[in-house]
GUKEDO-178083 format. One record per residue (C-alpha): residue number from 1; residue in three letters; z, x, y. Coordinates in Angstrom, 1 decimal. Layout:
N
+-----+-----+--------+--------+--------+
:   k :   r :      Z :      X :      Y :
+-----+-----+--------+--------+--------+
: NUM : ALA :      Z :      X :      Y :
...
+-----+-----+--------+--------+--------+
END
This chain:
408
+-----+-----+--------+--------+--------+
:   k :   r :      Z :      X :      Y :
+-----+-----+--------+--------+--------+
:   1 : MET :  -30.0 :   76.5 :   -3.4 :
:   2 : PRO :  -33.5 :   76.7 :   -2.0 :
:   3 : ASP :  -33.9 :   73.1 :   -3.0 :
:   4 : ASP :  -30.6 :   72.2 :   -1.2 :
:   5 : ALA :  -31.8 :   74.1 :    1.9 :
:   6 : LEU :  -35.1 :   72.2 :    1.8 :
:   7 : LEU :  -33.0 :   68.8 :    1.6 :
:   8 : THR :  -30.8 :   69.9 :    4.5 :
:   9 : SER :  -33.9 :   70.7 :    6.6 :
:  10 : LEU :  -35.3 :   67.2 :    5.6 :
:  11 : LEU :  -32.4 :   65.4 :    6.5 :
:  12 : ALA :  -32.3 :   67.0 :    9.9 :
:  13 : ALA :  -35.8 :   66.1 :   10.3 :
:  14 : VAL :  -34.9 :   62.1 :    9.5 :
:  15 : ASP :  -32.3 :   62.3 :   12.0 :
:  16 : ALA :  -34.7 :   63.6 :   14.5 :
:  17 : ALA :  -37.4 :   60.8 :   13.6 :
:  18 : PRO :  -35.6 :   58.0 :   12.2 :
:  19 : ASP :  -38.6 :   55.6 :   12.3 :
:  20 : ASP :  -40.8 :   58.1 :   10.2 :
:  21 : VAL :  -40.7 :   55.7 :    7.0 :
:  22 : PRO :  -42.7 :   58.1 :    4.5 :
:  23 : LEU :  -40.5 :   60.9 :    5.5 :
:  24 : ARG :  -37.2 :   58.7 :    4.9 :
:  25 : LEU :  -38.5 :   57.6 :    1.5 :
:  26 : HIS :  -39.2 :   61.2 :    0.4 :
:  27 : VAL :  -35.7 :   62.2 :    1.1 :
:  28 : ALA :  -34.3 :   59.1 :   -0.5 :
:  29 : GLY :  -36.4 :   60.3 :   -3.7 :
:  30 : LEU :  -34.8 :   63.8 :   -3.6 :
:  31 : LEU :  -31.4 :   62.3 :   -3.3 :
:  32 : ALA :  -31.8 :   60.1 :   -6.1 :
:  33 : ASP :  -33.3 :   63.0 :   -8.3 :
:  34 : ARG :  -30.0 :   64.7 :   -7.5 :
:  35 : GLY :  -27.9 :   61.9 :   -8.5 :
:  36 : ARG :  -26.8 :   61.0 :   -4.9 :
:  37 : ILE :  -27.6 :   57.2 :   -5.4 :
:  38 : PRO :  -25.5 :   55.9 :   -2.6 :
:  39 : GLU :  -27.2 :   58.3 :    0.0 :
:  40 : ALA :  -30.5 :   57.4 :   -1.4 :
:  41 : LEU :  -29.8 :   53.7 :   -1.3 :
:  42 : LEU :  -29.0 :   54.0 :    2.3 :
:  43 : HIS :  -32.1 :   55.7 :    3.2 :
:  44 : CYS :  -34.2 :   53.3 :    1.2 :
:  45 : THR :  -32.6 :   50.3 :    2.9 :
:  46 : GLN :  -33.3 :   52.0 :    6.4 :
:  47 : ALA :  -37.0 :   52.4 :    5.4 :
:  48 : LEU :  -37.2 :   48.7 :    4.3 :
:  49 : SER :  -35.6 :   47.5 :    7.8 :
:  50 : HIS :  -38.8 :   49.2 :    9.3 :
:  51 : ASP :  -41.3 :   48.2 :    6.8 :
:  52 : ALA :  -40.1 :   45.4 :    4.5 :
:  53 : ALA :  -43.3 :   45.1 :    2.4 :
:  54 : ASN :  -43.5 :   48.8 :    1.7 :
:  55 : PRO :  -44.4 :   49.0 :   -2.2 :
:  56 : GLU :  -42.9 :   52.6 :   -2.4 :
:  57 : ALA :  -39.8 :   51.5 :   -0.7 :
:  58 : VAL :  -39.5 :   48.3 :   -3.0 :
:  59 : ALA :  -40.1 :   50.5 :   -6.1 :
:  60 : LEU :  -37.5 :   52.9 :   -5.1 :
:  61 : LEU :  -34.9 :   50.2 :   -4.2 :
:  62 : GLN :  -35.5 :   48.7 :   -7.8 :
:  63 : ARG :  -34.9 :   52.3 :   -9.4 :
:  64 : LEU :  -31.8 :   52.8 :   -7.2 :
:  65 : THR :  -30.1 :   49.3 :   -8.1 :
:  66 : ALA :  -31.0 :   49.8 :  -11.9 :
:  67 : ALA :  -29.4 :   53.2 :  -11.8 :
:  68 : LEU :  -26.3 :   51.8 :  -10.0 :
:  69 : ALA :  -26.3 :   48.7 :  -12.7 :
:  70 : ALA :  -26.6 :   51.2 :  -15.7 :
:  71 : PRO :  -23.1 :   51.9 :  -17.4 :
:  72 : ALA :  -22.0 :   55.6 :  -17.2 :
:  73 : THR :  -22.4 :   57.7 :  -20.2 :
:  74 : PRO :  -18.8 :   58.0 :  -21.8 :
:  75 : ASP :  -17.2 :   61.4 :  -22.0 :
:  76 : PRO :  -15.5 :   61.6 :  -25.3 :
:  77 : ALA :  -13.1 :   64.2 :  -24.2 :
:  78 : ALA :  -12.0 :   62.2 :  -21.0 :
:  79 : GLU :  -11.8 :   58.8 :  -23.1 :
:  80 : HIS :   -9.4 :   60.5 :  -25.4 :
:  81 : ALA :   -7.3 :   61.8 :  -22.7 :
:  82 : ARG :   -7.0 :   58.4 :  -21.1 :
:  83 : GLU :   -6.0 :   56.8 :  -24.3 :
:  84 : PRO :   -2.3 :   55.8 :  -24.2 :
:  85 : ALA :    0.5 :   57.0 :  -26.5 :
:  86 : ALA :    1.5 :   54.5 :  -29.1 :
:  87 : PHE :    4.1 :   51.9 :  -27.9 :
:  88 : ASP :    7.5 :   52.1 :  -29.4 :
:  89 : TRP :    8.1 :   48.3 :  -30.0 :
:  90 : SER :   11.5 :   49.2 :  -31.7 :
:  91 : SER :   12.7 :   51.0 :  -28.6 :
:  92 : ALA :   11.5 :   48.1 :  -26.3 :
:  93 : GLU :   13.2 :   45.3 :  -28.5 :
:  94 : GLU :   16.5 :   47.4 :  -28.1 :
:  95 : GLN :   16.1 :   47.5 :  -24.5 :
:  96 : VAL :   15.8 :   43.5 :  -24.0 :
:  97 : SER :   18.0 :   42.7 :  -26.9 :
:  98 : ASP :   20.9 :   41.6 :  -24.5 :
:  99 : ILE :   18.8 :   39.3 :  -22.5 :
: 100 : ALA :   19.1 :   35.6 :  -23.0 :
: 101 : ALA :   16.2 :   33.4 :  -24.0 :
: 102 : PRO :   14.8 :   31.4 :  -21.2 :
: 103 : GLN :   15.6 :   27.5 :  -21.2 :
: 104 : LEU :   12.6 :   25.4 :  -20.4 :
: 105 : ALA :   13.1 :   22.7 :  -17.7 :
: 106 : HIS :   12.4 :   19.2 :  -18.2 :
: 107 : ALA :   12.3 :   16.3 :  -15.6 :
: 108 : ALA :   15.5 :   15.1 :  -17.2 :
: 109 : ASP :   17.3 :   18.3 :  -16.8 :
: 110 : THR :   16.2 :   19.2 :  -13.5 :
: 111 : ASP :   16.7 :   15.5 :  -11.9 :
: 112 : PRO :   20.2 :   14.3 :  -12.3 :
: 113 : ALA :   20.8 :   10.6 :  -13.1 :
: 114 : PRO :   21.1 :    8.5 :  -10.0 :
: 115 : THR :   24.6 :    8.1 :   -8.5 :
: 116 : VAL :   26.4 :    4.7 :   -7.7 :
: 117 : GLU :   28.0 :    6.3 :   -4.6 :
: 118 : ASP :   26.1 :    3.8 :   -2.3 :
: 119 : ILE :   27.6 :    0.7 :   -4.2 :
: 120 : GLU :   29.7 :   -0.7 :   -1.5 :
: 121 : LYS :   31.7 :   -4.0 :   -1.1 :
: 122 : PRO :   30.7 :   -5.3 :    2.2 :
: 123 : THR :   32.7 :   -7.7 :    4.6 :
: 124 : VAL :   30.1 :   -8.8 :    6.5 :
: 125 : LYS :   29.3 :  -12.6 :    6.0 :
: 126 : LEU :   26.6 :  -15.2 :    7.1 :
: 127 : ALA :   28.8 :  -16.2 :   10.0 :
: 128 : ASP :   28.4 :  -12.8 :   11.4 :
: 129 : VAL :   24.6 :  -13.4 :   11.6 :
: 130 : GLY :   24.0 :  -14.8 :   15.0 :
: 131 : GLY :   21.7 :  -18.0 :   15.1 :
: 132 : MET :   19.3 :  -18.3 :   12.1 :
: 133 : ASP :   20.8 :  -21.5 :   11.1 :
: 134 : ASP :   17.8 :  -22.7 :    9.0 :
: 135 : VAL :   17.8 :  -19.3 :    6.9 :
: 136 : LYS :   21.6 :  -19.7 :    6.3 :
: 137 : GLN :   21.1 :  -23.3 :    5.1 :
: 138 : ARG :   18.2 :  -22.4 :    2.8 :
: 139 : LEU :   20.4 :  -19.3 :    1.5 :
: 140 : GLU :   23.3 :  -21.8 :    0.7 :
: 141 : LEU :   21.2 :  -24.5 :   -1.2 :
: 142 : ALA :   18.8 :  -22.3 :   -3.2 :
: 143 : PHE :   21.0 :  -19.4 :   -3.9 :
: 144 : LEU :   24.6 :  -19.1 :   -2.9 :
: 145 : GLY :   25.7 :  -22.6 :   -3.9 :
: 146 : PRO :   25.1 :  -22.1 :   -7.6 :
: 147 : MET :   26.6 :  -18.6 :   -7.5 :
: 148 : ARG :   29.9 :  -20.1 :   -5.8 :
: 149 : ASN :   30.2 :  -22.9 :   -8.5 :
: 150 : PRO :   29.7 :  -21.1 :  -11.8 :
: 151 : GLN :   30.9 :  -23.8 :  -14.2 :
: 152 : LEU :   28.8 :  -26.5 :  -12.5 :
: 153 : ALA :   25.7 :  -24.1 :  -12.6 :
: 154 : ARG :   26.3 :  -23.6 :  -16.4 :
: 155 : ALA :   26.7 :  -27.0 :  -16.9 :
: 156 : PHE :   23.3 :  -27.4 :  -15.6 :
: 157 : GLY :   22.0 :  -24.6 :  -17.5 :
: 158 : LYS :   21.7 :  -22.3 :  -14.7 :
: 159 : ASN :   22.5 :  -18.5 :  -15.4 :
: 160 : LEU :   24.5 :  -16.6 :  -13.0 :
: 161 : SER :   21.9 :  -14.3 :  -12.3 :
: 162 : GLY :   18.6 :  -14.6 :  -10.3 :
: 163 : GLY :   16.0 :  -13.0 :   -7.9 :
: 164 : LEU :   15.3 :  -13.9 :   -4.3 :
: 165 : LEU :   12.6 :  -12.4 :   -2.4 :
: 166 : LEU :   13.0 :  -12.0 :    1.4 :
: 167 : TYR :    9.9 :  -11.6 :    3.3 :
: 168 : GLY :    8.9 :  -11.9 :    7.2 :
: 169 : PRO :    8.0 :   -9.3 :   10.0 :
: 170 : PRO :    9.6 :   -6.0 :   10.0 :
: 171 : GLY :   12.9 :   -5.6 :   11.9 :
: 172 : CYS :   14.0 :   -9.1 :   11.5 :
: 173 : GLY :   17.1 :   -8.4 :    9.5 :
: 174 : LYS :   16.4 :   -8.9 :    5.9 :
: 175 : THR :   18.8 :   -6.0 :    4.9 :
: 176 : PHE :   21.5 :   -7.4 :    7.1 :
: 177 : LEU :   21.0 :  -10.8 :    5.4 :
: 178 : ALA :   21.2 :   -9.3 :    2.0 :
: 179 : ARG :   24.3 :   -7.5 :    2.9 :
: 180 : ALA :   25.9 :  -10.9 :    4.1 :
: 181 : VAL :   24.8 :  -12.5 :    0.9 :
: 182 : ALA :   26.8 :  -10.0 :   -0.9 :
: 183 : GLY :   29.9 :  -10.5 :    1.5 :
: 184 : GLU :   29.5 :  -14.2 :    0.8 :
: 185 : LEU :   29.8 :  -13.8 :   -3.0 :
: 186 : GLY :   32.5 :  -11.2 :   -2.9 :
: 187 : ALA :   30.1 :   -8.9 :   -4.7 :
: 188 : ARG :   29.3 :   -5.5 :   -4.5 :
: 189 : PHE :   26.0 :   -4.4 :   -2.6 :
: 190 : TYR :   23.7 :   -1.7 :   -4.1 :
: 191 : ASP :   20.9 :   -0.9 :   -1.6 :
: 192 : VAL :   18.1 :    0.8 :   -3.1 :
: 193 : GLY :   15.1 :    2.4 :   -1.6 :
: 194 : ILE :   11.7 :    3.3 :   -2.9 :
: 195 : SER :   12.7 :    7.0 :   -2.4 :
: 196 : ASP :   15.4 :    6.6 :   -4.9 :
: 197 : ILE :   13.2 :    5.3 :   -7.8 :
: 198 : LEU :    9.9 :    6.9 :   -7.3 :
: 199 : ASP :    9.7 :   10.5 :   -8.8 :
: 200 : MET :    6.8 :   13.0 :   -9.5 :
: 201 : TYR :    7.7 :   13.5 :  -13.2 :
: 202 : VAL :    5.9 :   11.3 :  -15.7 :
: 203 : GLY :    8.5 :    8.8 :  -16.8 :
: 204 : ALA :   11.2 :    9.8 :  -14.2 :
: 205 : SER :   10.6 :    6.7 :  -12.3 :
: 206 : GLU :   11.2 :    4.2 :  -15.2 :
: 207 : ARG :   14.2 :    6.0 :  -16.0 :
: 208 : ASN :   15.7 :    6.0 :  -12.5 :
: 209 : LEU :   15.0 :    2.2 :  -12.3 :
: 210 : SER :   16.7 :    1.6 :  -15.7 :
: 211 : GLN :   19.8 :    3.5 :  -14.5 :
: 212 : ILE :   19.9 :    1.9 :  -11.3 :
: 213 : PHE :   20.1 :   -1.7 :  -13.1 :
: 214 : ASP :   22.5 :   -0.4 :  -15.6 :
: 215 : ALA :   24.8 :    0.8 :  -12.6 :
: 216 : ALA :   24.5 :   -2.8 :  -11.3 :
: 217 : ARG :   25.4 :   -4.5 :  -14.4 :
: 218 : ARG :   28.3 :   -2.1 :  -14.8 :
: 219 : ASN :   29.6 :   -3.1 :  -11.4 :
: 220 : ALA :   28.9 :   -6.9 :  -11.8 :
: 221 : PRO :   29.0 :   -9.1 :   -9.9 :
: 222 : CYS :   26.7 :   -6.8 :   -7.7 :
: 223 : VAL :   24.0 :   -7.9 :   -5.4 :
: 224 : LEU :   20.9 :   -5.2 :   -6.1 :
: 225 : PHE :   18.9 :   -5.0 :   -3.0 :
: 226 : LEU :   15.5 :   -3.6 :   -3.6 :
: 227 : ASP :   13.7 :   -2.6 :   -0.4 :
: 228 : GLU :   10.0 :   -2.3 :    0.2 :
: 229 : ILE :    9.4 :   -4.2 :   -3.1 :
: 230 : ASP :    5.6 :   -4.4 :   -2.3 :
: 231 : ALA :    5.4 :   -0.6 :   -2.8 :
: 232 : LEU :    7.6 :   -0.7 :   -5.9 :
: 233 : GLY :    6.0 :   -3.8 :   -7.6 :
: 234 : GLN :    2.6 :   -3.9 :   -6.0 :
: 235 : LYS :   -0.2 :   -5.7 :   -7.9 :
: 236 : ARG :   -1.2 :   -3.8 :  -11.0 :
: 237 : SER :   -4.9 :   -4.7 :  -10.4 :
: 238 : HIS :   -4.6 :   -2.2 :   -7.6 :
: 239 : LEU :   -3.2 :    0.4 :   -9.7 :
: 240 : SER :   -6.0 :    1.1 :  -12.1 :
: 241 : HIS :   -6.0 :    4.8 :  -11.3 :
: 242 : SER :   -2.2 :    5.2 :  -11.4 :
: 243 : SER :   -0.8 :    4.8 :  -14.8 :
: 244 : SER :    2.6 :    6.1 :  -13.8 :
: 245 : MET :    2.9 :    3.3 :  -10.9 :
: 246 : ARG :    1.7 :    0.7 :  -13.6 :
: 247 : ASN :    4.5 :    1.8 :  -15.8 :
: 248 : THR :    6.9 :    1.8 :  -13.3 :
: 249 : VAL :    6.0 :   -1.9 :  -12.4 :
: 250 : ASN :    6.3 :   -2.8 :  -16.1 :
: 251 : GLN :    9.5 :   -1.2 :  -16.2 :
: 252 : LEU :   10.9 :   -3.6 :  -13.2 :
: 253 : LEU :    9.5 :   -6.6 :  -15.1 :
: 254 : SER :   11.3 :   -5.6 :  -18.1 :
: 255 : GLU :   14.7 :   -5.1 :  -16.2 :
: 256 : MET :   14.4 :   -8.3 :  -14.3 :
: 257 : ASP :   13.6 :  -10.3 :  -17.5 :
: 258 : SER :   16.8 :  -11.9 :  -18.7 :
: 259 : LEU :   15.5 :  -11.7 :  -22.3 :
: 260 : SER :   15.3 :   -7.9 :  -22.2 :
: 261 : GLY :   18.9 :   -7.2 :  -20.7 :
: 262 : ASP :   22.2 :   -9.0 :  -19.7 :
: 263 : ASN :   21.8 :   -9.5 :  -16.1 :
: 264 : ASP :   24.7 :  -12.0 :  -15.6 :
: 265 : GLY :   26.2 :  -11.3 :  -12.5 :
: 266 : VAL :   23.5 :   -9.1 :  -11.0 :
: 267 : PHE :   21.7 :  -10.7 :   -8.1 :
: 268 : VAL :   18.6 :   -9.2 :   -7.2 :
: 269 : LEU :   17.2 :   -9.5 :   -3.7 :
: 270 : GLY :   14.0 :   -8.0 :   -2.9 :
: 271 : ALA :   12.7 :   -7.4 :    0.7 :
: 272 : THR :    8.9 :   -7.0 :    1.9 :
: 273 : ASN :    6.9 :   -7.4 :    4.7 :
: 274 : HIS :    3.7 :   -8.0 :    2.5 :
: 275 : PRO :    4.6 :  -10.6 :   -0.1 :
: 276 : TRP :    0.9 :  -11.1 :   -0.8 :
: 277 : ASP :    0.8 :   -7.4 :   -2.3 :
: 278 : VAL :    3.5 :   -8.0 :   -4.8 :
: 279 : ASP :    2.5 :   -8.4 :   -8.4 :
: 280 : SER :    2.2 :  -12.1 :   -9.5 :
: 281 : ALA :    4.4 :  -11.5 :  -12.6 :
: 282 : LEU :    7.4 :  -10.5 :  -10.3 :
: 283 : ARG :    7.2 :  -14.1 :   -9.0 :
: 284 : ARG :    7.5 :  -15.9 :  -12.4 :
: 285 : PRO :   10.8 :  -17.6 :  -13.3 :
: 286 : GLY :   13.7 :  -15.4 :  -14.0 :
: 287 : ARG :   12.4 :  -12.8 :  -11.6 :
: 288 : PHE :   11.8 :  -13.5 :   -7.8 :
: 289 : ASP :   11.1 :  -17.0 :   -8.4 :
: 290 : ARG :   12.5 :  -18.0 :   -5.1 :
: 291 : MET :   11.1 :  -16.9 :   -1.7 :
: 292 : LEU :   12.8 :  -17.1 :    1.9 :
: 293 : LEU :   10.9 :  -16.6 :    5.0 :
: 294 : VAL :   13.2 :  -14.6 :    7.4 :
: 295 : LEU :   11.4 :  -15.0 :   11.0 :
: 296 : PRO :   12.1 :  -13.2 :   14.2 :
: 297 : PRO :   15.4 :  -14.4 :   15.6 :
: 298 : ASP :   15.7 :  -17.7 :   17.4 :
: 299 : ALA :   17.1 :  -18.3 :   20.7 :
: 300 : PRO :   20.9 :  -18.0 :   19.7 :
: 301 : ALA :   20.2 :  -15.1 :   17.4 :
: 302 : ARG :   18.4 :  -13.2 :   20.4 :
: 303 : GLY :   21.3 :  -13.8 :   22.5 :
: 304 : ALA :   23.8 :  -12.5 :   19.9 :
: 305 : ILE :   21.7 :   -9.3 :   19.3 :
: 306 : LEU :   21.3 :   -8.6 :   23.3 :
: 307 : ARG :   25.1 :   -8.9 :   23.7 :
: 308 : TYR :   25.8 :   -6.7 :   20.6 :
: 309 : HIS :   23.5 :   -3.9 :   22.0 :
: 310 : LEU :   24.8 :   -4.3 :   25.4 :
: 311 : ARG :   28.7 :   -4.3 :   24.3 :
: 312 : ASP :   29.4 :   -0.6 :   25.0 :
: 313 : ARG :   27.2 :   -0.1 :   28.1 :
: 314 : PRO :   28.2 :   -0.6 :   31.9 :
: 315 : VAL :   26.7 :   -3.9 :   33.1 :
: 316 : ALA :   26.8 :   -6.1 :   35.8 :
: 317 : THR :   26.8 :   -9.9 :   35.7 :
: 318 : LEU :   23.9 :  -10.6 :   33.4 :
: 319 : ASP :   21.8 :  -13.6 :   33.0 :
: 320 : VAL :   21.5 :  -13.2 :   29.0 :
: 321 : ASP :   19.7 :  -16.6 :   28.7 :
: 322 : ARG :   17.0 :  -15.7 :   31.1 :
: 323 : ILE :   16.1 :  -12.6 :   28.8 :
: 324 : VAL :   16.3 :  -14.8 :   25.7 :
: 325 : LYS :   13.8 :  -17.1 :   27.1 :
: 326 : ALA :   11.4 :  -14.1 :   28.0 :
: 327 : THR :   11.7 :  -12.4 :   24.6 :
: 328 : GLU :   10.5 :  -15.2 :   21.9 :
: 329 : HIS :    8.8 :  -13.7 :   18.9 :
: 330 : PHE :   10.7 :  -10.3 :   19.8 :
: 331 : SER :   12.3 :   -8.8 :   16.6 :
: 332 : GLY :   15.8 :   -7.5 :   16.3 :
: 333 : ALA :   14.3 :   -4.0 :   16.5 :
: 334 : ASP :   12.4 :   -4.9 :   19.6 :
: 335 : LEU :   15.5 :   -6.5 :   21.4 :
: 336 : ALA :   17.4 :   -3.1 :   20.7 :
: 337 : HIS :   14.4 :   -1.3 :   22.3 :
: 338 : VAL :   14.5 :   -3.6 :   25.3 :
: 339 : CYS :   18.3 :   -2.7 :   25.8 :
: 340 : ASP :   17.6 :    1.0 :   25.5 :
: 341 : THR :   14.7 :    0.9 :   27.8 :
: 342 : ALA :   16.8 :   -1.2 :   30.4 :
: 343 : ALA :   19.7 :    1.3 :   30.0 :
: 344 : GLU :   17.3 :    4.3 :   30.7 :
: 345 : ARG :   16.2 :    2.5 :   34.1 :
: 346 : ALA :   19.8 :    2.1 :   34.9 :
: 347 : LEU :   20.7 :    5.8 :   34.0 :
: 348 : ALA :   17.9 :    7.1 :   36.0 :
: 349 : ALA :   18.8 :    4.9 :   39.1 :
: 350 : SER :   22.4 :    6.1 :   38.8 :
: 351 : MET :   21.3 :    9.9 :   38.8 :
: 352 : LYS :   19.0 :    9.3 :   41.9 :
: 353 : ALA :   22.0 :    7.4 :   43.6 :
: 354 : GLY :   24.7 :   10.1 :   42.6 :
: 355 : GLN :   27.0 :    7.5 :   41.2 :
: 356 : LEU :   27.1 :    5.0 :   38.5 :
: 357 : ARG :   25.0 :    1.8 :   38.9 :
: 358 : PRO :   25.5 :   -1.0 :   36.0 :
: 359 : LEU :   22.6 :   -2.3 :   34.1 :
: 360 : THR :   21.1 :   -5.5 :   35.7 :
: 361 : THR :   19.1 :   -8.4 :   34.6 :
: 362 : GLY :   16.3 :   -6.8 :   36.6 :
: 363 : ASP :   16.6 :   -4.0 :   34.4 :
: 364 : LEU :   16.2 :   -6.0 :   31.3 :
: 365 : GLU :   13.4 :   -8.0 :   32.8 :
: 366 : ALA :   11.5 :   -4.9 :   33.5 :
: 367 : ALA :   11.9 :   -3.7 :   30.1 :
: 368 : VAL :   10.5 :   -6.8 :   28.7 :
: 369 : ARG :    7.5 :   -6.4 :   30.7 :
: 370 : GLU :    6.9 :   -3.1 :   29.3 :
: 371 : ILE :    7.5 :   -3.8 :   25.6 :
: 372 : ARG :    5.2 :   -6.3 :   23.7 :
: 373 : PRO :    6.9 :   -7.9 :   20.3 :
: 374 : SER :    6.0 :   -5.7 :   17.4 :
: 375 : THR :    5.5 :   -8.9 :   15.3 :
: 376 : GLY :    2.1 :   -9.7 :   16.6 :
: 377 : PRO :    0.1 :   -7.8 :   14.1 :
: 378 : TRP :    2.1 :   -9.0 :   11.2 :
: 379 : PHE :    1.4 :  -12.6 :   12.3 :
: 380 : THR :   -2.2 :  -11.9 :   12.4 :
: 381 : THR :   -2.3 :  -10.8 :    8.8 :
: 382 : ALA :   -0.1 :  -13.9 :    7.9 :
: 383 : ARG :   -2.5 :  -16.4 :    9.4 :
: 384 : ASN :   -5.3 :  -15.2 :    7.4 :
: 385 : VAL :   -3.2 :  -15.3 :    4.1 :
: 386 : THR :   -1.9 :  -18.6 :    4.9 :
: 387 : ALA :   -5.6 :  -20.1 :    5.7 :
: 388 : PHE :   -7.2 :  -18.5 :    2.6 :
: 389 : GLY :   -4.5 :  -17.4 :    0.1 :
: 390 : ASN :   -2.1 :  -20.2 :    0.1 :
: 391 : ALA :   -3.5 :  -22.3 :   -2.7 :
: 392 : ASP :    0.2 :  -22.6 :   -4.6 :
: 393 : GLY :    1.9 :  -23.5 :   -1.4 :
: 394 : SER :    4.0 :  -20.3 :   -1.6 :
: 395 : TYR :    3.6 :  -19.8 :    2.1 :
: 396 : ASP :    4.0 :  -23.3 :    3.4 :
: 397 : ASP :    7.0 :  -22.4 :    5.4 :
: 398 : LEU :    4.9 :  -19.6 :    7.2 :
: 399 : ALA :    2.0 :  -21.8 :    7.7 :
: 400 : ALA :    4.3 :  -24.6 :    9.4 :
: 401 : TYR :    5.8 :  -21.9 :   11.8 :
: 402 : LEU :    2.1 :  -20.8 :   12.6 :
: 403 : ARG :    1.1 :  -24.4 :   13.5 :
: 404 : LYS :    4.2 :  -24.7 :   15.5 :
: 405 : HIS :    3.4 :  -21.5 :   17.5 :
: 406 : ARG :   -0.4 :  -21.7 :   17.7 :
: 407 : LYS :   -0.3 :  -19.0 :   20.3 :
: 408 : LEU :    0.6 :  -16.4 :   17.7 :
+-----+-----+--------+--------+--------+
END
C-alpha cells in the first residue's frame, strides 16, 4: 500500500513537471516492476521524445518491448477451461443429410450454346444500294456470278462456297453490302459480331465459333458475315502472350478450310477496317482469298443516302446535288450526321420563331462546314500501307484510288 501511495505521488509529480526526464524514467521503472508494461512504455517514450539519446531510456525501452513480445505463461486451469467439448460428428452428419451435394459449374454449363435466332432471310438486294457501280460489278464477277450458276461453277471445278473480305474506311456500308449479297443469292444471312464469339473461359471461344459455323451449315445456303475480322483473326505473331486468342485464330482457320468441314453452300464474308492486321493464313485459297475495297460512297450513292435520311423530315426545296459535291470522301455515317446536324439547326430556328421552319439547303451547307469526313485518318494509314506493305499487290485498288485523290 505504501508503495502504491508513493507511485501515486510520483505520478502527480510527473504531471507537474512533464519535462523532468529522470523522474519520468524512475516512474516508468516502478510501473514496469509492477507489471504495468503499457503505462511504463508510455512514460518511456515521453522521456525519449525529450532526450532521444538517453542510455537509461533506451535500455528501459528494450526491456519493455522484450516484455511485450514474450509469450504469457499459460495457466493450465484456464487452458483446460477453454478446451472445447468433443465434437459430435454423427449428430452433425444427421443434420445435413438432406442437403444435396453442390454441382461444380463449368464453362460449358454456364454459357449456353449460341442460338440461331439472328439468322434471317433479307429482302434487300444490290439494286437497293445507291451508286457504287464498280463495287457491284466486282461482286458480280468475282463472287455472285459463280454462285448463281452452280452447274457451270462445278464444271470448272468451283465449289459453291467461298470467302470474301470487304475492307475499307469505317461507316461505308460493308454490312449493308453483305446483307444485299445474301438477298441476291436468296440465302439466309447470319450476322456475327466479335462479342458473339469471344469468351473469358478457356476453350469457350473456339466452341462458340464451331457452333456458329455448324448453324450456318445447317441453314445453307447461308451468308455468314463476320464483322471486325481483324480482331477475331488478327496476326498470330502479335499474339505471343495470348494463347487463347491464338487458339481462336486456329479454330477459324480450321472452320474455313474446306478439307476440315463441309462448307458447301456457306458463303463467308468478313469485314474489316484494317485488313493489314489480318493473319496471312486467312488470306490463302479456300479462305478469304478475295478482297473487295469498299470506298466512301460516290456521288450517286451520296445523293441516295442524303435523300434517305431526309425522307421523313420537313424540308423545303433542296439542292441535293450541291450538297453531294461538297461531301466528297464523306462516309455514309458522316452523311447521316450531316442530316442530323442540319435538322437540329432547323429545329432550333423553328423553336425561336414559334412555328415550323422547314430544313433548307443552307442548313445542310452549314452542317457540312461543321463536320469533317471521318475517313481522313483511315486514308492516312492506308497511304503508308500501300507505300510500304503492298509487295504482293493486294492493295493495288486502294493505291490507284489514292493516286487519283492525291489530296487525301
